[in-house]
N, C-alpha and C positions, 0 to 999 in steps of 0.2 A: 862054516858049519854051525847049526844051532847048538847051543849048549844044553845038555840034558837038564830037565827040570830039577831033578834032585841034587844036581851039583851047583846050581846057581845060587848065589847068596840071597838070603831073605833078611832084609833090614827094616827096622822101624826106629827112626830118630826124629828128635825135635830140631827144627830149623826155623829160620826167619827169612822172609822175603820183603824187601823194601818196594813199595808201590807208591804212586803219587800221594796218597792220603794216609796209608797205613803201613806199619811194620807188621806183617801178618806172620804169626807163628803157626807152624804146620808140622805134622808128622808125615813121614814118607816111609814106604816099605814095599817089599816085593822085589822081583827081578829088575835090575836097573834098565834093562832093554825092553821091559814090558810096555804094552800100550797103556798110556796114562789114564787113570780114572780119578777124578776129584770127588771127594765125598763131603758134603756140607751138612753140618748138624742144624738143628732147629732151636726153638726157645721153648722152655728153659732147658738147655742141654749143652753138650760139648763133644769133643772128638771120641770120647769113650763110647758113644752111642754105636759106633761102627765096629767095636771089638769082636762082635759075633759075625761080622761080614768080611772084614779085610783078609783073614787067613785064607778063606776059600778063593778070594780074588787073587791073592798072591800064588796060591797053588795052581790056579788056572792060567798063570802067566801074566797077570796084569800088575802094573806098578800103580800104587795108590798114593794119593796126597790128600790128607785130611787136615784142613785148616780150622783154626779157631776164628769164628766170625768176629766182626767189629764189635767191641764191647765185651768180649769173652776171653777168659784165660790170659795168656801172655801177649795176645795181639794188642797193639797200641796205636793210637792216632799219632801222626807225625808232627803235630804242632798244636798249641793251645788254641790257635785261631780256627781250627777245623771244626765246624759244627758236629756235634755228637748226634748225627742224624741216624735214625733207624728206619728210614723210608725204604721201601722194598726195591726201588730202582738202584739205590746205593749198594744194596746187597748183591744185585746182579752185576753191577759195575766192578765191585770188589772181586768177584769171581774172575772176570776177564782180565783185570789188572793182575791178579795172581798168576794166571796162565801166561800173560806177557812176561812177568818177572821171571818165571821159570823157563821161558823160552819154548813153551809148548805150542806146536802148530795146531794139530787136531787132538782132541781128547774127548772122553766121555765124562758125564757128570751124574752123580746120584745125590739127591738132596731130600731132606726131610724137613717138613714144617717150614720155617724161615728158609732153610736151605733149598727146599723144593721150589719156593717162590723165586729165589735167586736163580735156580737152574732154568726154570721156564723163561725168565727174563733174558738170560744169556742166550738161550736157544732161540728165542724170538728175534733178538737183535743181532746175533752173530752166528747165523746158521752155517757159515763156511768154517767155523772153528770147532763146532760140536759135532762129533760122530753120533752121539746118542744122548738122550735126556731121560733120566729115570726119576720120578718124583713120588714121594711117599706122603700120604695123609693130607694132601692138598690138591684141589683141582685147579686147572687154569681158568682164567677169566673170573676170578673171585677177588680181585684187588680193587675193584671200582667202589668208591664210597656210596654211589647211588644204586648199588645192586639190590634187588629184592631179597629179603631174608624171611624165611618162615619163622613162626613164633618159637619153635623149638630151637632153631639155630640162633635166634636172637638171645635165647636163654643160655645157649652154649657159650656165647661171647660175653658172658657176665664180667670177665676180667678186663675185656676191652673197655666196657663202660666204666668199670671201677677206676681204671687208670686215667680216665678223663677227669676224674675228681681229685682235689688236693689230698683227700684221705687215701685214695689208691696210690698216688705218687709217693706218699709218705710210707706206705706199706712196702712198696718196691724198694725204696731207699734204706728203710730201717729194719725191716723184718724179712729180707729176701729169702733166707733159707727156709723159714717156716712157710712162707707163701709158696715157694717152688716145690717143697716136699708135699704140701697139700695138693697142688696141681698134679704132680706125678701120681699121687694116690688115686684121685678121681678120674684121671684120664686113662687109667689102665684097669678097667673092670675085669675081674676074673684072673688078674695077675698081681698078687701081693708083691710089690717092688721091694726087694731086700734092702735093708738100710745101708749095707755096705756098697750097694750099687749106686744109690743116691750120693752117699758120702764121697765116692770117688770122683763125682762130677761137680758137686756143689762149690768147691773152691773156684771154679771158672766163673762163678757169679760174683766173686769178690773183685773182679777187675774194676778199677776206679771209674770206668765209663759205663759199666753195665746198666746201672739204674737209669742214667740219662738216655742212653740208646734205647732201652726198653720202653720207657715212658713215651719218648718221642715216636717210636715206631707205632705204638697202638693209638696214639693221638693223631698223628699226621694222616694215617690211612682213612680216618673218618672226618677229616677237616678240622680237628681240634688243635692243630699246631701247624706252624708254617713249614713248608718243605724247604730243603736246601736248594737254592737256585742253581747250584752247580749241576744238578741233574735235570734241569728243566727241558733241555733238548731231548734227553733220553725218555723222559716221561711223555713228551709229545709224540715221539716215534712209536712208543708202545700203544698210545691211544689211537694213533692213525692206522696202525696195521698190527693187530694183535695175533695174527696167524703164525703158528710155529711150523717151520719147514724142516724140522729135524725129527727122525724117528723117536717116538716118545712112548715110554711105559709109565702108566700111573698105577700105583698100588695103594689101596685104601683098606684100613681095618674095618670089618663089617660091624664092629661095636664101638667105633670111635665116638666118644662123647664130646670131643672138642669140635672137629669138623665132621658133621654128619656125612655118611657116605653119599647121601643124595647131593651134596654140594659139588661132587666131582662127576655127576651123571650128565649125559647129553652134551658133551663138550666136543664132539667129533668135528663140528664145523670150524673149530679153532686150530685144526691140525691138517696140514697139507703134505707132511712128510711121512705119514704112517703113524698110527696111534693104537695103542692097546691099553685097556683098563681092566684091572683085576681087583675084585673085592676079596679080601682074605677073611673068611668067616671067623667070628669070635674074637678077633684081635682088636685092641684098643688103638690109642694114638701113636704108640711107639712100636710098630710091628717089628722093626729091626732089632729092638731089644727083647721083645716078648717072644718072638718066634723067628729067629734069624734063618733057620732052615727053610721055612715057608717063603721068606723073602728071596733067598738064594735060588729056590726052585724056579722062580720067575726071572730073576736078574741075570743069572749066569747064562742061560740059553739065549736070552735077548742080546747081552753084550757079545757073546761068542759069535753069534751069527753076523752081527754088525761089523765086528772086527775082522772076521773072515772075509766079509765083503770088502772091507777097507783094503785088505791084502790083495784081493783079486783085482781091485781097481788101482793097484799100484800106489797105495797109501793116501788116496784122496776120495774116500767114499762119498757118494751123493745119493741120498735116498729121498726122492721127491723134491730135490733142491737143485736149481740151476746155479752152480757155483760161480758161473760167469757173471751173475747179476746179484751176487750176495751183498747184504747190507754191510756198512762199515761197522767195525767193532764197537760195542758199547763202552769200551774203555776210553773213547773219544767223547766225553760227556758234555762238553760245552765250556763256557767261560768259567773262570775262577780256579783253574787248576793250580795257581801259585799260592793260593790261600793257606794251604796246609803243608806243602811239600817242603822238606828240609834237606832233601837229597834226591839223587836221580832214582827214578823208578826202573822197571824192567824194560827190556828191548823188545818191541813187537816182532813176532816171527815174520819171515818173508812169505809172500803169497805161494800158493800151491796150485798146481794144474788141476783143471776140472776133469771129471771122469764120466763114463757112461752112467746113466741113471739106473738105479735098481728099484724095483717096486717093493713095497712092504711085504707082499706075499712071497717074493723071492726069499725074504729073510725069515719069515715066520710060518711058511707053508708046510714045513716038514715037522715030524714029531720031535719034540724037545729031547735032547739026550739026557740021560740020568745025571744026577748030581755027582756020582762017583766017576762017571766018564768025563764030565766037565772038569773035574779036579785034576785029571790027567792030561788035559789038553794044554797046549802052548799056543795061544793066539799069536798072530804075527807081531813082531816088534814094531814099535812106532818109530819111524825114521825122523831124524832131525830134531828130536826133543830132548 
């Protein structure tokens, strides 16, 4: 018998998960038998970015896992020999490594900024693992160093170009709190960020590897630093087939001064598992902080329908994806796995049976339920996780 929602324990605790390259610190909460949702923060941010989101997910029956990304907060590299890479493929691999360490079979992911890029990469390379991908403030297909940029977006990326210089790297290393507070201010037009909100997150930037990961990330993506060869095979797979075969929701603030909303336009050809893009009028780069209710109005119906489909398909939802021909997990990155590991990582989950395909219209064709109704729903528990 399902346990009534109001009697199930709701917990949020800090834990650690050893993966091949990291000891990942994460918070977890919600009903222990809930369908798992991983929430990934961006740069410069931390897990507190989801504080306005996770209570509603818990109330709707989802179990949440909110990790600190590499270089942030209590997350640590597992050895001095491990390159402090900030390349985007590494972030996607970290996500799948964490899911392996937690024994998760299928799960949903919500990512913002760096976390959105990680979510897209995981969805692209491991569609059999992800039930849903939700990305905030970033469009897919924007990781190529040769991509065309408008002059306005070139201006928006001023901090990328600054970090390519010794002056910018020194600023990141030596004046990180003043830099990130300035960025929070200018990326949130119309929302004066309370000092207490920034102060709650800023200690995450004192991680001993934060500066190196940050500088490397913004240099390597434009060819100004060498990538970690450990992820070469993963990078090659992404370049060869960038199509995402997982149902995907992209949310973008209409007044985002970091990634202009135009950067997420016209991406439909890159999605074969269903795709919905919503521009949230008047919001800046941190919509989940600025207006969590607006984000939840899109996220909860999307997740609830997909998880309901997962339940109807006996725990193995396929939305526009042939699970019989799914790609191998991105956690198998290629050579060099022993360069960083000082202990065993997680155990990969066993395979799951394929299921009948559902169309995106099947999931999104009806009128979304209200937020109040969604909070009273109990989506199907995720088996075997």
